C-alpha positions in Angstrom: -44.1 -0.5 33.8 -43.4 3.1 32.5 -39.9 3.1 33.8 -39.1 -0.3 32.4 -40.5 0.8 29.0 -38.6 4.0 29.1 -35.3 2.1 29.8 -36.0 -0.4 27.1 -36.6 2.4 24.6 -33.4 4.2 25.7 -31.5 0.9 25.3 -32.9 0.4 21.9 -32.1 3.9 20.8 -28.5 3.5 22.1 -28.2 0.2 20.3 -29.4 1.7 17.1 -26.9 4.6 17.5 -24.1 2.2 18.2 -25.0 0.2 15.1 -25.0 3.4 13.0 -21.6 4.4 14.3 -20.2 0.9 13.6 -21.5 1.1 10.1 -20.1 4.6 9.5 -16.7 3.5 10.9 -16.7 0.4 8.6 -17.5 2.6 5.6 -14.8 5.1 6.5 -12.2 2.3 6.8 -13.3 0.9 3.5 -13.0 4.3 1.9 -9.5 4.7 3.4 -8.5 1.3 2.1 -9.7 2.2 -1.4 -7.8 5.4 -1.3 -4.5 3.8 -0.2 -4.9 1.2 -2.9 -5.5 3.8 -5.6 -2.5 5.7 -4.4 -0.4 2.6 -4.5 -1.4 1.9 -8.1 -0.7 5.6 -9.1 2.8 5.2 -7.6 3.5 2.0 -9.3 2.4 3.5 -12.6 4.5 6.6 -12.1 7.6 4.4 -11.3 7.0 2.3 -14.4 6.7 5.4 -16.4 9.9 6.8 -15.1 11.7 3.6 -15.6 10.5 3.4 -19.2 11.5 6.9 -19.7 15.0 6.3 -18.3 15.4 3.2 -20.5 14.3 5.0 -23.6 16.8 7.9 -22.9 19.5 5.3 -22.3 18.7 3.6 -25.6 18.7 7.0 -27.4 22.2 7.8 -26.0 23.4 4.5 -27.3 22.1 5.3 -30.8 24.1 8.6 -30.8 27.3 7.0 -30.3 
C-alpha cells in the first residue's frame, strides 16, 4: 500500500497546485480587467474634458466678435 499512498499523495499535491494556479490566473485576469476598465474611464473623462475645453474656447471666440 505504500506505493499507492505515495501516488495518492502526489496526485493530491498536484491537484492542490493546479487549483492554486487556477485561482492565481483568475485573480490576474480580474486585475487586468479592472485595469482596462479604469483606463477606459480615464480616457473617456479626458475626452470629455477636451471636448468641454474646445467648446468653451469656441464660445469665448464668439464673444470676442
